[in-house]
C-alpha positions in Angstrom: 27.9 35.5 207.0 24.7 34.8 205.2 21.7 33.2 206.9 22.3 29.9 205.2 26.0 29.8 206.3 24.9 30.6 209.9 22.2 27.8 209.8 24.7 25.3 208.4 27.3 26.3 211.1 24.7 25.8 213.8 23.8 22.4 212.5 27.5 21.4 212.4 28.1 22.6 215.9 25.1 20.6 217.1 26.4 17.5 215.4 29.9 18.0 216.8 28.4 18.3 220.3 26.6 15.0 219.7 29.9 13.4 218.7 31.6 14.8 221.8 28.8 13.5 224.1 28.9 10.1 222.4 32.7 9.8 222.8 32.6 10.9 226.5 29.8 8.4 227.3 31.8 5.7 225.6 34.9 6.6 227.7 32.7 6.6 230.9 31.4 3.1 230.0 35.0 1.8 229.7 35.8 2.2 226.1 39.2 1.5 224.6 42.1 3.9 224.1 41.0 4.8 220.6 37.7 6.1 222.0 39.5 8.2 224.6 41.5 9.9 221.9 38.3 10.3 219.9 36.7 12.0 222.9 39.6 14.4 223.1 39.6 15.1 219.4 35.8 15.6 219.2 36.0 18.0 222.2 38.7 20.0 220.5 36.7 20.0 217.3 33.5 21.1 219.0 35.4 23.9 220.7 36.8 25.1 217.4 33.5 24.9 215.7 31.7 26.7 218.5 34.4 29.4 218.5 33.8 29.8 214.7 30.0 30.2 215.4 30.6 32.8 218.1 33.0 34.7 215.8 30.6 34.7 212.9 27.9 36.2 215.1 30.3 38.9 216.4 30.4 37.6 220.0 34.1 36.5 219.8 37.1 38.2 218.3 40.6 37.0 217.6 39.6 33.8 215.8 39.9 33.2 212.1 36.5 31.8 211.0 37.7 29.7 208.1 40.6 28.2 210.0 38.4 27.4 213.0 35.8 25.7 210.8 38.4 23.7 208.9 40.3 22.6 212.0 37.2 21.8 213.9 35.8 19.7 211.1 39.1 17.9 210.7 39.1 16.9 214.4 35.5 15.8 214.3 36.1 13.7 211.2 39.1 12.0 212.8 37.1 11.2 215.9 34.4 9.7 213.7 36.9 7.3 212.2 38.2 6.4 215.6 34.8 5.9 217.1 33.4 3.8 214.2 36.2 1.9 212.5 35.5 0.1 209.3 34.8 -3.5 210.5 35.6 -6.2 208.1 38.3 -4.1 206.5 41.6 -6.0 205.8 44.2 -5.1 208.4 46.6 -3.1 206.2 43.7 -0.9 205.0 42.4 -0.5 208.6 45.8 0.6 209.7 46.0 3.1 206.9 42.6 4.5 208.1 43.9 4.9 211.6 47.0 6.6 210.4 44.8 8.9 208.3 42.6 9.7 211.3 45.7 10.5 213.4 47.0 12.8 210.7 43.7 14.4 210.2 43.3 15.0 214.0 46.9 16.3 214.4 46.4 18.6 211.3 43.1 19.9 212.7 44.7 20.7 216.1 47.5 22.6 214.3 45.0 24.5 212.1 42.9 25.4 215.2 46.1 26.6 217.0 46.8 28.9 214.0 43.2 30.2 214.0 43.6 32.0 217.3 45.2 35.4 217.3 46.8 35.4 220.7 47.8 39.1 220.4 44.1 40.1 219.9 43.0 38.0 222.8 45.8 39.5 225.0 44.6 43.0 224.3 40.9 42.3 224.9 
């Protein structure tokens, strides 16, 4: 991984940590169910992106870098839509956005699950 890739990945991980912290604070302050789901998704996304960062620096094995980045970004993107819905959007379009966020989050979780090589972890 080049220095630019590493810098970009570090910045993405910091942003994902901020998303996760914001979602958790919202849940603590009594946010709605959508924010709880966003907190879970952003936490999963942060974990995937952090695993990708550790794998890129050689401190973690058994994780596919590209899949971890893609899955993590998908989860963080879905949580962003759930945390900050498009206010003023007509109801059918807003529902399509929520369905898109749910699909993006579910797809991200699936991609993150495939990024982990459980056999490599079991032998470590």
